[in-house]
N, C-alpha and C positions, 0 to 999 in steps of 0.2 A: 608252775611253769606258765609262761606267757603263751598266748594263742599264736603269736608269730613264730615262736620257737617250735611249737607243736606242728604248725604247718610246714616249716622248714624240715623238721624231722620226718614228717609224712612224705614229703617230696623225696628225701634221701632214701627212705624205705622203698618207695615205688621204683626209684632208679636201681636200687640193689636187687629188688625182685625182678626187674627187667633183665639185668645182667645175669642173675642167677638162672632165670628161665632159659636164656640162650645157652649158657655154659652147661647146665645140667641136661638140657635137651640135646645138645651136641654129644655129650658123653653117652647119654642113653641111646642115641642113634648109632654111635660107634659100637656100643655093647650089643645092640640088637643085630647089627650087621655081622659081628663076629659070631654070635650065637646061631644065626640062620645060615649055616654053611651049605646046606643041601640045596639051596635055591640056585637057579641059573644066574650067572653074573649080571645079566641085564635086569632081572627082576630084583635082585639084591640091591643094585645101584638105585633103581627106581624107588624102592621102599626107604632106602637111606636118605635120598633126597626129600621124600615126603616128610619123614620124621624130622629132619634137620630144618626144613622149611617151616613146619608147624612151630618148632621151638623159636625160630627167629621171629615169626609173626606174633607169638605170645609175648616175647620180650619187647618188641616194638610197641605193642599196646601199653605195656607198663611204662615205657619211656615217654610216650606221648602224654600219658596221665601225669607223670612227674613234671613234665614241662608245663602243663596246664596249671597244676597246683602251684608251682613256683611263680609263674607269671601272675596268677590271681592273688597270691599272697603279698606281693610287693605293690607299691604304688604304681599303677599302670602308666607307662609313658608310651609315646608313639613308637619309640625305638624298641621297647620290650615287646609290645604287641606285634610289631612287624617281624621281629626275630622269632617269636612264638609261631606266627603264621607261616613263616618260611620253614621252620623245623617241622611243624605239623604237616605242611604240604609235602615236604621231602619224605617224611616217614609214611605218610598216607600213600604216596606214589609207590614206595617200596613195598608196602603191605599189599597194594592192589596188584602189582606185577607178580609178587610171590604167590598170591592167591590164584591168579590166572595160570601161572606156571604149575602150581600143584593140582588144581582142579581140571586144567586142560580146556577150559572154555571161558568166555567172557561172562561176567555176572548177569548180564541181561539175556543171555541165551539159556533156554531151558535145558535141563539135564535129561538125557535119554536114559531109559532103563538099562540095567546091566544086561550083557549078552549071555547066551547060554554057557559060554566058557568061563564065566565068573569074572570077566573083565569089566571094568567100569566104563563110564561114558567118555572117558578121555581117549579111548582107542577108536580108530575109524572102523566102520562096519566092514566085515570080511568081503573081499571081492569074489564074485561068482567065478567058477572055473570057466575057462574059454573052451569053445568047441574046437576040435582039431581042424586045422586048415587043410584044404585039399592040395595035393601037390600040383605044381604047374605042369601041365602037359602041352605038348606041341600040337595035339590033335584038335584043340579048340581053334576055331577059326573066327577071326574078327570080320564082321561084315564090312565090305568096302564101300 
């Protein structure tokens, strides 16, 4: 087998792995959603989104690798390099925004330790209870 056909085959395998990762990850996320029926709906939805997002991120990584292999294996032209750059830019942006969505913070922000309730850093800190307000009374006088 020629090296060019091996490289083309490896690019196809990487693409297949990317698609498989997304499809199998989506199926697994749905199965986990169906199995965890005892969770509150908001928590079940949050976990489903996390699992699905992770599958999409993994699939995008494989697809970017396949594009790089395919571009490197051919005689590089300005057009092919620009197309690769655009594809990598779009997929990197998607990966970045999905990561921010899943983790709940920007990559350059430090992650806070988990709270006592077992929630991660993506939740805001609990607000302290307010002191009760005094009822308005007409006995108060305002200095003139």
